[in-house]
C-alpha positions in Angstrom: -109.2 35.6 -21.5 -106.3 37.8 -20.7 -105.2 40.5 -23.2 -102.1 39.9 -25.4 -100.2 42.5 -23.5 -100.9 40.8 -20.2 -100.0 37.4 -21.6 -96.7 38.9 -22.9 -95.9 40.1 -19.4 -96.7 36.8 -17.9 -94.5 35.1 -20.5 -91.7 37.4 -19.8 -91.9 36.7 -16.1 -91.9 33.0 -16.5 -89.2 32.8 -19.2 -86.6 33.2 -16.4 -87.5 29.8 -15.1 -85.5 27.9 -17.7 -82.1 27.1 -16.4 -78.9 27.4 -18.5 -76.6 24.4 -18.7 -73.8 25.1 -16.2 -71.8 23.4 -13.5 -72.8 26.1 -11.1 -76.1 25.9 -9.3 -77.8 29.2 -8.2 -80.4 29.4 -5.6 -83.1 31.6 -7.3 -86.8 31.4 -6.4 -87.8 32.0 -10.0 -85.7 29.1 -11.2 -87.3 26.4 -9.0 -90.7 26.1 -10.5 -92.3 22.7 -11.3 -92.2 20.9 -14.7 -96.0 21.3 -15.0 -95.7 25.1 -14.9 -92.9 25.0 -17.5 -95.1 22.8 -19.9 -98.1 25.2 -19.5 -95.9 28.2 -20.3 -94.4 26.4 -23.3 -97.9 25.6 -24.7 -99.0 29.3 -24.3 -96.0 30.5 -26.1 -96.6 28.2 -29.0 -100.1 29.3 -29.3 -99.1 33.0 -29.1 -96.4 32.6 -31.8 -98.8 30.6 -34.0 -101.3 33.4 -33.8 -98.8 36.1 -34.5 -96.9 34.4 -37.4 -98.5 31.3 -38.9 -96.4 29.2 -41.2 -93.0 30.2 -39.6 -90.8 28.2 -37.3 -91.4 28.6 -33.6 -88.6 29.2 -31.2 -87.5 26.1 -29.4 -87.4 26.1 -25.6 -84.9 23.6 -24.1 -85.8 22.2 -20.7 -82.1 22.4 -19.5 -81.4 26.0 -20.8 -82.1 29.2 -19.0 -82.1 31.4 -22.2 -84.6 31.8 -25.1 -83.3 31.1 -28.5 -84.3 33.5 -31.3 -84.3 30.9 -34.1 -87.6 31.0 -36.1 -88.7 34.4 -34.7 -90.9 36.3 -37.2 -88.9 38.6 -39.4 -89.5 42.3 -39.3 -91.2 44.0 -42.2 -93.7 41.6 -43.7 -95.5 40.7 -40.5 -95.0 44.1 -39.0 -98.6 44.9 -39.3 -99.6 42.3 -36.7 -99.5 44.2 -33.5 -99.9 41.7 -30.7 -97.4 39.1 -32.1 -94.8 41.6 -32.9 -95.0 43.2 -29.6 -94.7 39.9 -27.9 -91.6 39.0 -29.9 -90.0 42.3 -29.2 -90.8 42.0 -25.5 -89.3 38.5 -25.5 -86.1 39.8 -27.1 -85.8 42.5 -24.6 -86.1 40.0 -21.8 -83.5 37.8 -23.5 -81.2 40.8 -23.7 -81.9 41.5 -20.0 -80.9 38.0 -19.1 -77.6 38.1 -21.0 -75.6 39.6 -18.0 -76.8 36.7 -15.9 -75.5 34.3 -18.5 -72.1 36.1 -18.5 -72.1 36.0 -14.7 -72.7 32.3 -14.7 -70.0 31.7 -17.2 -67.6 33.8 -15.1 -68.5 31.9 -11.9 -68.1 28.7 -13.8 -64.6 29.8 -15.0 -63.6 30.8 -11.5 -64.7 27.5 -10.0 -62.8 25.6 -12.8 -59.7 27.7 -12.1 -59.9 27.0 -8.4 -60.3 23.3 -9.1 -57.4 23.3 -11.4 -55.3 25.2 -8.9 -56.2 22.8 -6.2 -55.4 19.9 -8.4 -52.0 21.4 -9.4 -51.2 22.1 -5.7 -52.2 18.5 -4.8 -50.1 17.2 -7.7 -47.1 19.2 -6.6 -47.5 18.0 -3.0 -47.9 14.4 -4.2 -44.8 14.6 -6.3 -42.9 16.0 -3.3 -44.1 13.2 -1.1 -43.2 10.6 -3.8 -39.7 12.1 -4.0 -39.4 12.0 -0.2 -40.6 8.4 -0.2 -38.1 7.4 -2.8 -35.3 9.1 -0.8 -36.4 7.3 2.4 -36.5 4.0 0.5 -33.0 4.6 -0.8 -31.8 5.5 2.7 -33.4 2.3 4.1 -31.7 0.2 1.4 -28.4 1.8 2.1 -28.8 1.1 5.8 -29.7 -2.5 5.1 -26.7 -2.9 2.9 -24.5 -1.5 5.6 -26.1 -3.8 8.2 -25.5 -6.8 6.0 -21.9 -5.8 5.3 -21.2 -5.3 9.0 -22.9 -8.7 9.8 -20.7 -10.4 7.2 -17.6 -8.7 8.6 -18.5 -9.8 12.2 -19.1 -13.4 11.0 -15.7 -13.4 9.2 -13.9 -12.0 12.3 -15.6 -14.6 14.5 -14.4 -17.4 12.2 -10.8 -16.0 12.1 -10.9 -15.8 15.9 -12.0 -19.4 16.2 -9.3 -20.5 13.9 -6.6 -18.6 15.7 -7.8 -20.0 19.1 -7.7 -23.6 17.7 -4.2 -23.0 16.3 -3.0 -21.5 19.7 -4.4 -24.5 21.6 -2.7 -27.0 19.2 0.6 -25.2 19.5 0.3 -25.1 23.3 -0.4 -28.9 23.5 2.4 -29.7 21.1 4.9 -27.5 23.1 3.9 -29.3 26.3 4.4 -32.8 24.6 7.8 -31.7 23.2 9.0 -30.4 26.6 7.9 -33.7 28.2 9.8 -35.7 25.5 12.9 -33.6 26.0 12.8 -34.1 29.8 12.3 -37.9 29.3 15.3 -38.1 27.0 17.5 -36.1 29.4 16.5 -38.4 32.3 17.3 -41.5 30.2 20.7 -40.2 29.3 21.5 -39.4 32.9 20.3 -42.9 33.9 22.6 -44.5 31.3 25.6 -42.4 32.4 25.1 -43.4 36.0 24.7 -47.1 35.1 28.0 -47.1 33.2 30.1 -45.6 36.0 28.9 -46.8 39.4 32.2 -46.2 41.2 32.0 -42.5 41.0 29.3 -42.1 43.6 30.4 -44.9 45.8 26.8 -46.1 46.3 24.4 -48.6 44.9 23.2 -47.5 41.4 19.8 -48.9 42.1 19.4 -46.8 45.2 20.7 -43.7 43.4 18.3 -44.3 40.6 15.3 -44.5 42.9 16.5 -41.4 44.8 17.0 -39.6 41.5 13.5 -40.6 40.4 11.9 -39.4 43.6 13.9 -36.1 43.3 12.6 -35.6 39.8 9.1 -36.2 41.0 9.6 -33.7 43.8 11.1 -31.2 41.3 8.2 -31.7 38.9 5.7 -31.2 41.7 7.6 -28.1 43.0 7.8 -26.7 39.4 4.0 -27.2 39.0 3.3 -25.4 42.4 5.7 -22.6 41.4 3.9 -22.2 38.1 0.6 -22.2 39.9 1.8 -19.5 42.3 3.1 -17.4 39.5 -0.1 -17.7 37.6 -2.3 -16.9 40.6 -0.1 -14.3 42.4 1.9 -12.8 39.5 0.2 -9.4 39.9 0.1 -9.4 43.7 2.3 -7.0 45.6 3.7 -7.6 49.0 1.5 -6.7 52.0 4.0 -4.2 53.3 4.1 -2.3 50.0 0.3 -2.5 49.8 -0.2 -1.1 53.3 2.3 1.7 52.6 0.5 2.6 49.3 -2.9 2.4 51.0 -1.7 4.7 53.8 -0.3 7.2 51.2 -3.5 7.0 49.2 -5.6 7.7 52.3 -3.6 10.7 53.1 -3.8 12.0 49.6 -7.6 11.4 49.6 -8.0 13.4 52.8 -5.9 16.2 51.3 -8.0 16.2 48.2 -11.3 16.3 50.2 -9.9 19.2 52.2 -8.8 21.0 49.1 -12.2 20.4 47.5 -14.0 21.8 50.5 -11.7 24.8 50.5 -12.3 25.2 46.7 -16.1 25.2 47.2 -15.9 27.7 50.0 -13.6 29.9 48.0 -15.9 29.6 45.0 -18.9 30.5 47.1 -17.1 33.5 48.5 -16.0 34.4 45.0 -19.6 34.3 43.7 -20.7 36.4 46.7 -18.0 38.9 46.0 -19.0 39.0 42.3 -22.6 39.7 43.3 -21.4 42.4 45.8 -19.2 43.8 43.1 -22.1 44.0 40.6 -24.4 45.5 43.1 -21.6 48.0 44.0 -21.2 48.9 40.4 -24.9 49.4 40.0 -25.0 51.6 43.1 -21.9 53.5 41.9 -23.6 54.2 38.5 -26.8 55.1 40.3 -25.1 57.4 42.7 -23.1 58.9 39.9 -26.3 59.6 37.9 -27.9 61.1 41.0 -24.8 63.2 41.6 -24.9 64.6 38.1 -28.6 65.2 38.4 -28.1 66.9 41.8 -25.2 69.0 40.5 -27.4 70.1 37.6 -30.6 70.9 39.5 -29.6 71.2 43.1 -30.0 74.3 45.2 -28.2 75.2 48.4 -29.0 72.8 51.2 -31.5 74.4 53.6 -30.5 74.9 57.2 -33.1 72.7 58.9 -32.0 73.8 62.4 -34.0 76.9 61.8 -37.2 74.8 62.2 -36.3 73.8 65.8 -37.8 77.0 67.2 -40.9 76.9 64.9 -42.1 73.4 65.4 -44.1 72.7 68.6 -42.0 70.8 71.1 -38.8 72.7 70.5 -35.4 71.3 69.3 -35.9 68.0 71.0 -39.1 67.1 69.1 -37.6 68.4 65.9 -34.6 66.1 66.2 -36.9 63.2 66.8 -38.9 64.1 63.7 -35.9 64.7 61.5 -33.9 61.6 62.4 -32.9 59.5 59.4 -34.9 61.6 56.9 -33.7 63.3 53.7 -34.6 66.8 52.6 -37.7 65.7 50.7 -39.1 63.9 53.7 -38.2 66.8 56.0 -40.3 69.1 53.8 -43.2 66.7 54.2 -42.7 66.7 58.0 -42.6 70.5 58.1 -45.7 70.7 55.9 -47.5 68.3 58.2 -46.6 70.3 61.2 -47.8 73.5 59.6 -51.0 71.9 58.3 -51.7 70.4 61.7 -51.7 73.8 63.2 -53.9 75.2 60.5 -56.3 72.2 60.8 -56.7 72.7 64.6 -57.6 76.4 64.0 -60.4 75.4 61.7 -63.7 74.8 63.5 -65.9 73.7 60.6 -65.6 72.1 57.2 -67.7 72.9 54.1 -69.7 70.1 52.6 -68.5 69.0 49.1 -72.1 68.4 47.7 -73.5 65.3 46.1 -71.6 65.2 42.8 -70.4 61.9 41.4 -66.7 63.0 41.8 -67.3 63.3 45.6 -66.6 60.1 47.6 -69.9 58.6 49.0 -68.9 59.1 52.6 -68.4 62.9 52.0 -71.6 63.7 50.1 -73.1 66.4 52.2 -74.5 70.0 51.7 -73.8 72.4 54.5 -71.3 72.8 57.3 -69.9 70.1 59.5 -67.9 70.4 62.8 -64.2 69.8 63.1 -63.8 67.3 65.9 -60.1 68.1 66.3 -58.8 64.7 67.4 -55.1 64.1 68.0 -53.0 62.0 65.6 -53.0 59.2 68.2 -56.8 59.2 68.3 -57.1 59.0 64.5 -54.6 56.1 64.4 -56.5 54.2 67.1 -59.8 54.8 65.3 -58.4 53.5 62.0 -56.9 50.4 63.8 -60.4 49.7 65.2 -61.9 50.1 61.7 -59.4 47.6 60.3 -60.2 45.1 63.1 -63.9 45.3 62.4 -63.2 45.1 58.6 -61.2 41.9 58.9 -63.8 40.3 61.2 -66.6 41.2 58.8 -68.2 38.3 57.0 -70.3 40.0 54.3 -67.8 42.3 52.6 -69.3 45.6 51.4 -67.6 48.4 49.5 -64.8 50.0 51.6 -66.2 53.6 51.5 -69.7 52.3 52.6 -68.1 50.2 55.3 -66.1 53.2 56.6 -69.2 55.4 56.9 -71.3 52.6 58.5 -68.4 52.1 61.0 -68.6 55.8 61.9 -72.3 55.7 62.2 -72.1 52.7 64.5 -69.3 54.3 66.5 -70.5 57.9 66.8 -74.2 57.8 65.8 -75.8 59.0 62.5 -75.8 62.6 63.6 -72.0 62.8 64.2 -70.9 60.3 61.5 -70.5 63.0 58.7 -68.5 65.3 60.9 -66.1 62.5 61.9 -65.9 61.4 58.3 -64.7 64.9 57.2 -62.4 65.2 60.2 -60.7 61.9 59.6 -60.5 62.5 55.9 -58.7 65.8 56.3 -56.3 64.3 58.8 -55.5 61.4 56.4 -54.9 63.9 53.6 -52.5 65.9 55.8 -50.4 63.2 57.5 -49.4 61.3 54.3 -46.1 60.2 55.9 -48.0 58.2 58.5 -48.2 54.6 57.3 -51.6 53.5 58.6 -53.2 56.8 57.5 -51.6 56.8 54.0 -52.6 53.2 53.4 -56.2 53.7 54.7 -56.5 56.9 52.5 -55.2 55.1 49.4 -57.7 52.2 49.9 -60.5 54.6 50.7 -59.9 56.6 47.5 -59.5 53.5 45.3 -55.8 54.0 44.7 -55.0 50.7 46.2 -56.8 47.4 46.9 -57.4 46.4 50.5 -56.0 43.0 49.6 -52.6 44.7 49.5 -52.9 45.7 53.1 -54.3 42.3 54.2 -51.5 40.4 52.3 -48.8 42.6 53.9 -50.2 41.9 57.4 -50.4 38.2 56.6 -46.7 38.2 55.5 -45.6 39.9 58.7 -47.6 37.4 60.7 -46.1 34.5 58.8 -42.6 35.9 59.3 -43.1 36.3 63.0 -44.5 32.7 63.2 -41.4 31.4 61.5 -39.1 33.2 63.8 -41.0 31.9 66.8 -40.7 28.3 65.5 -36.9 28.8 65.2 -36.7 30.1 68.8 -36.9 26.7 70.4 -35.9 28.2 73.9 -38.8 30.8 73.8 -36.3 33.5 74.7 -37.5 35.9 72.0 -33.9 36.0 70.7 -32.4 34.9 67.4 -28.9 34.9 66.1 -28.1 36.8 62.9 -27.5 33.5 61.0 -31.0 32.2 62.1 -32.5 35.5 61.0 -30.9 35.2 57.6 -32.2 31.6 57.3 -35.8 32.6 58.2 -35.7 35.4 55.7 -34.5 33.1 52.9 -37.1 30.5 53.7 -40.0 33.0 53.9 -38.9 35.0 50.8 -37.3 32.3 48.5 -37.4 34.6 45.4 -35.5 37.6 47.0 -32.0 38.1 45.8 -29.0 38.2 48.2 -28.8 42.0 48.2 -32.5 42.2 49.2 -32.0 39.8 52.1 -28.9 41.9 53.1 -31.0 45.1 53.1 -33.6 43.4 55.5 -30.7 42.3 57.7 -29.3 45.8 57.9 -32.8 47.2 58.6 -33.1 44.6 61.4 -29.9 45.8 63.1 -27.1 43.9 61.3 -23.9 45.8 60.4 -20.6 44.8 58.9 -19.0 44.4 62.3 -21.8 42.1 63.5 -21.1 38.4 64.1 -23.4 35.6 63.1 -23.7 34.7 66.7 -25.0 38.1 67.8 -28.5 37.9 69.4 -31.5 40.0 68.3 -34.9 40.4 69.9 -37.0 39.6 66.9 -40.2 41.0 68.5 -38.7 44.4 68.2 -38.7 44.1 64.4 -42.5 44.4 64.3 -43.3 47.1 66.9 -45.5 50.0 66.0 -45.7 53.2 68.0 -48.9 54.9 69.1 -49.0 57.0 66.0 -48.9 54.0 63.7 -45.2 54.3 62.6 -43.4 51.0 62.0 -39.8 50.1 62.7 -37.3 50.3 59.8 -37.5 46.5 59.2 -41.3 46.6 58.4 -40.8 49.8 56.3 -38.1 48.1 54.3 -40.4 45.1 53.7 -43.0 47.5 52.3 -40.5 49.3 50.1 -39.2 46.1 48.6 -42.8 44.9 47.9 -43.5 48.2 46.0 -40.2 47.9 44.1 -40.8 44.3 43.2 -44.3 45.2 41.9 -42.9 48.0 39.8 -40.3 45.7 38.4 -42.9 43.0 37.7 -45.1 45.4 35.7 -42.1 46.9 33.8 -41.2 43.4 32.7 -44.8 42.9 31.6 -44.7 46.1 29.6 -41.3 45.3 28.1 -42.4 41.8 27.0 -45.6 43.2 25.4 -43.5 45.6 23.4 -46.3 48.2 23.1 -46.6 51.9 23.9 -48.8 53.0 26.8 -51.4 54.4 24.4 -51.6 51.2 22.4 -54.4 48.7 22.8 -53.7 45.3 24.3 -55.8 42.2 24.1 -56.6 39.7 26.9 -54.7 36.8 25.3 -51.6 39.0 24.9 -51.6 39.9 28.6 -52.2 36.2 29.6 -49.3 35.0 27.5 -47.0 37.8 28.8 -47.9 37.0 32.4 -47.2 33.3 31.9 -43.8 34.1 30.3 -42.5 36.4 33.0 -44.0 34.2 35.8 -44.2 30.5 34.6 -45.3 29.2 38.0 -48.4 31.4 38.0 -51.4 29.3 38.9 -54.7 29.6 37.0 -56.7 31.2 39.9 -54.1 34.0 40.4 -53.7 34.5 36.7 -57.5 34.9 36.3 -57.6 37.4 39.2 -54.9 39.5 37.5 -56.7 39.4 34.2 -60.0 40.2 35.9 -58.4 43.3 37.5 -56.7 44.4 34.3 -59.8 44.2 32.1 -62.4 44.8 34.8 -64.3 41.6 34.1 -65.7 39.0 36.5 -63.6 35.9 36.7 -66.6 33.8 35.5 -66.8 35.8 32.3 -63.1 35.4 31.4 -62.6 33.3 28.2 -60.4 30.2 28.5 -56.9 30.1 26.9 -57.1 29.5 23.2 -60.7 30.8 22.7 -61.1 33.2 19.8 -63.5 35.5 21.7 -60.7 36.6 23.9 -59.3 38.7 21.0 -62.3 41.0 21.3 -61.5 42.0 24.9 -59.1 45.0 24.6 -58.1 47.9 26.7 -55.3 50.5 26.7 -52.0 49.2 28.0 -51.7 52.2 30.3 -55.1 51.5 31.8 -54.3 47.8 32.3 -51.0 48.6 34.1 -52.7 51.2 36.3 -55.4 48.7 37.4 -52.7 46.1 38.1 -50.8 48.7 40.1 -53.8 49.1 42.4 -54.2 45.3 43.0 -51.9 42.9 45.0 -49.6 41.8 42.2 -46.5 39.8 43.1 -44.3 37.1 41.6 -45.3 33.5 42.3 -42.2 31.8 41.1 -38.8 32.5 39.5 -38.3 32.9 35.8 -36.6 29.9 34.0 -33.4 31.8 33.2 -33.3 33.4 36.7 -33.4 30.7 39.4 -34.2 31.8 42.9 -31.3 32.4 45.2 
């Protein structure tokens, strides 16, 4: 048999199994014991208390309560000498006191739940009262409308009845008037007959004959009067044919004059709108030029004398004039630096390897010295064109740097590939003004996506195809008006001033006529060094400007600073706002580029997990700047021209 101390411990442990009466249920493993265990513990406690204090009341244990009542506990003093029973009672009291916080917690939870229930009932009661009021108001409104409807119906019925009465009265008066006129005519005829019968000698003829003639004349008069009345009734509002033809002729002349004036008005209005657009663009250019003038006046230095470079540049004054044609001072500095760098590059026989660090591009990772192959600019451009041809024909797309090095290995062999890689890389770094070199360098270094170059070439090909379709005579010639039409159909979202810039780059000037002819193949010619004509250059400049404007609109709509974080749903919503015609595939490609996620892992619109995908706004804009980002459709408030 267990000792009294051990039994006290067991009793204290099991005393927590009795639940308190409460409306709140607590999932406690000590509270979920079976009724058999409770009965056994209750019997043990009775025996223990009987042994400790016989003759006193034992503490009652309620099956629905989680606390132990102290009623009937042995008093201190008299039974203090009994060690086991006293210790058990004290231990039970300690356990009861330890369970008091749980009771308070249950009461608190009960009160909170009751308060919530009362609050919810009060809220529901308020809402129900509001709905009842609204229902009563609607019922009153319905009753009012029904009363108005009944009133209007009664008024309509009354008016119809009055109208029927007036119509009957009018018909009766009309019939009575006709009868009265007939009676008057009959009396007049009888009086005339009597007067003729009394004086037959006046006429000198037979009265009977005259009576018959008078009767026939009256019948003819009556018939004629009826025909006259019928003619008046049928043709009272008819005008003479001569007047009608004159009025019709006058109306036709006035209609022609009005159509002519309307056409003139439309033409004048169109010219007015064009002049307003030109005026606004002129104002913008004036403000821009004024700002540039102020900036130049503040920071400018004396203009250099570029003619001094004629004797320094290889080729003499003639070549320098070709290089400097149509370039500003900043571009001339680039040209001069390229000429100087070209000379220094040709003097260098070897390049030092950049090592195998992560910052070094994969196609340049090499330790040691490589030979400078010293190709001409034309050779480098030709090599890059061949690389693009092979890249576009490639089926399995690999990373662009890896493709470039594999292309060099295939072209020059593994032993010479690294030397050519360093040589071409240095040439591309030097000749940044060369279009094909600068674009190839930007794609190679990850500053621009190759889809930008491919899309630009597709646009040029599509534009040339449209021009060829318009040239029905296959003369390779187009009028300026046809060129404008092709540009507007190919670029429907470009404004009028952008189309005008392309026209000017293609050879149009203010003195040109719409019938002037242009060889459209000359707009897409490239020289041996990869330089395009001004028309293609202007297309590229407008694309870059439109992309910058598109991304500025995106940043402005987001309303965040560059260092702030932006979520994927925010960027999705902003893109759909500035470009409502954006299709799902293009939108997902933009989001994939901005957040560097595969398209398959992008959350759908409305999913909560999209809020967890964040990045810096500056990082997202830089990534979009690299990709081929362009407007798909016009904004709602800015229809396409």
